[in-house]
N, C-alpha and C positions, 0 to 999 in steps of 0.2 A: 636490384629487383624491390619495387615497393612493398610495403607492409601489407600484408593481407588480413583483415580484418573479420572476425566472426559475424555473422549475420544479427548475431546479438549484440546489443549496443555495449554489454559488458564483456571486457575480455576474459576476465577471470572471475569466479564467484565471490561475492562479498564475504566478509566475516561475521557471517550472521549465524548465532547460536540459539535464538529464539525468535518467534514470531507472534503478532498478534492479528486477529483477521477481524474485520466489520465491515458495515455497509453504510453508504452515505445517501440519503434521498435527495433528489431534485427533481426537476420536470422540464418537459420540452414542448413548446405551443402552447398546451393548456394541461391542468392536473386531470389525473386518471378519471376522476368521478364526471368528468365532461367528455370522457372518449367513447365514441361507439364502436363496441368489439366486431361489429358487423359491417364497418365502414374501412376498406384498406387503406384509404389515407390515415386513418388514425392509428395504424399498427406500429409508426413510429413516430409518435407523441404521447403525451402523459409522462407517468413515471420513468424516471431514468436513474438508477441506483450506480454509485462506485463501490465496488467489491474491494477491499483492499486489503493488502498484507503488508504488515508494517514491521521492520525490524526495530524493537524498542530499546536496545542497546546504542545502536548508532543512528537513532531516529531516520531511517532509512526507507522509502516507501521501496519496497522490493517489487512489486506488482500491483497494477490497477486493472481491472476488467469492468467496463461502464455497461448497462444495458437494463434491459428488464431483471426484475428480482425473481430469478428461475434458479432450479436447481443445477441448469447446464453453466449457468454463470457461474454460482458458486462452484462447482467442480473445476471451473475453468481457471479460477484465479488459485486454487490450490495446486493446480496442476502447473499452472505457470511460475509459481512460486517453486515448486519442486525443481522446475528445469533451470531456473536462473540461479538456484543456491547448489546445484548439483556440480559434480565433476564433469569436465568437458569430455566429450566421446560418443559414440553411438550410444543411443538411448536402448535400455533394456526393455524387454516386453512387458506391457501393462500386467499388473496383477492386483486383486481385489483384498488381500490380507495384509492387515496393516504390521509392519515391522515389530518385531518384540521390543526394538528399543524405543518406539514412539510414547511421547507423553504428550497428551492432548486433552484439556478440560476446556468447558465452555462457562460463561456466567450468565446468569438468570437474575432479571431483577425484577421485583414486584411493586408497581406503582400503586399509589391511593390518590385519586384527584390530581393525577399529573406529577405528584412527586413519588420518587424511589424512596419506600419505606425498608426493603430488605434485599439484601442482596446474597444468592447461594451460588455454589459451582456444583459442577457436576463433571465426572471423569468419564471419558470416552475411550480413550485409548491408556494403556498402562494400569498402574493402579494408584491409590491415594499415596501411597508411601513412595514411590517411585517418582510422582509428580512432585511432591514435598521436596524429595531429593534435587530434583532438578532446579527447583526454585532456591534452593540454598546456593547454587551455582550463579544465578543469575547476578548480574551487577546492577540491576536498577528495579527488582521487584522481589519483594517478600511475601506475595500473597496473588493468587490468581485474579487478574484483571484486565482490562482493555482500556486503561486510563490512557496509555501513551497515544493508541490509535485513535481515539477518541479526540485527543488534545489536537491530533494532526488533521483530523475532520474539520476543526474551528480553523485551525492555520489555513487550510485550503480553502473553506469557505470565504476568509479574508482575501484571499489572494484571487479568486476567482468570483466575481460579483454576482453570476448570473446564479450563484448557488445559495447565496445569502437568502435565509427564512425572511418572508413578509418584506419582497421587493418586488419592483416593476421589472427588475433587470433579469428576466426569464431569457432562456434560448429559444429560437423559433426554429432551429435546423437541426436535426438529430446529429448528422457528421460532424457539424461545426461544434457542438456541444461535446461529442466525444474527443475531438481534436484538441480543444482547449483543456479538458480534462488530463488527458496525457501531457500536454505542455506544463499546466501546473504543477503537476505531481513530479513529473519527472526532472523539470530543471530546478525544483525545490532540493532535490537530492545533490545537484552539481552546483548549483549558482547561488545557494542561499545559506549564508553561514547562521548556524544555530547557536544562540548564546550558551546554553548548557554544555557545549561540544567544544568551545574553546580551551585551548591550553596554553600555558606560560612557556615562554622561552628562557634560556639560560639567563637573559637579563631580567628575567621578572617581568616581562611583558607579555600583555595577553595577545594571542595569536588567532585569529576567526579560523573556524573549521566547520564544513559542511558536512552533512551526512556521507556522503561520497568519499570524502576524505577519511572520516572517522571508520568506514567500513573496509577501507584499503583499498578502493578503486581508481583514487587519483590522489594527487600531492598537493593540488591547488585549488583555490575557487575559482570556477570557470565564468567566463564573462558571457551573456547572452547569445553574443556574435561566436565564440568559441563552440558553444554546446549547439547552435543551429547549424554551422557549417561542419563540423565533425562527421566526416564519411562513417556511417553506419556499415556501409558495404563498400570495399575498395578491391579491384579485381588486380590480378598481376598484370 
């Protein structure tokens, strides 16, 4: 009997212990200021944002939701992150009260003439003491920040020329733009060894490691052919 894969492309949750959320701007067809809100053809043009959830410890892009910058898209990336990092099984009924174990803080930057002059943070869920306690357990951070997800934003812009700032290489089709977003983000997880994740073998040689390997999702660097031909759903 052949193996039956889950509809999700991850068979088991990654070893994610913390997450950074951020959003990255790009546009399709033309910039938002040139779009006509009364023109139906402009509904799928203009600003297109990547709403990203990144595991900073393993440099893993856990979830990305491209589209307009709306509350619905923000909720979607949080919900998708929850599903991808939760235990397999029937999902529980939705609830709106945050769990007592949640620790969530936001970073706020004050700019003057385009330069960041001050950085503050606000605790949304939990208390300052519990947030600081969680940071003590972090292997990558000792303060609240979005440095890792912002670094990944730069990496993705480099891998996807249509998102480079001040370039002629912009997308002209909304669906193609979203498809390339998923392609660059998720192939990064499996096919892109990250220098800071490499490990030494018993012979003191450096071994390459991808975010998916670091997060316990696979045991080797995937080729693009392997990633593209992997059966997301395989029925019995």
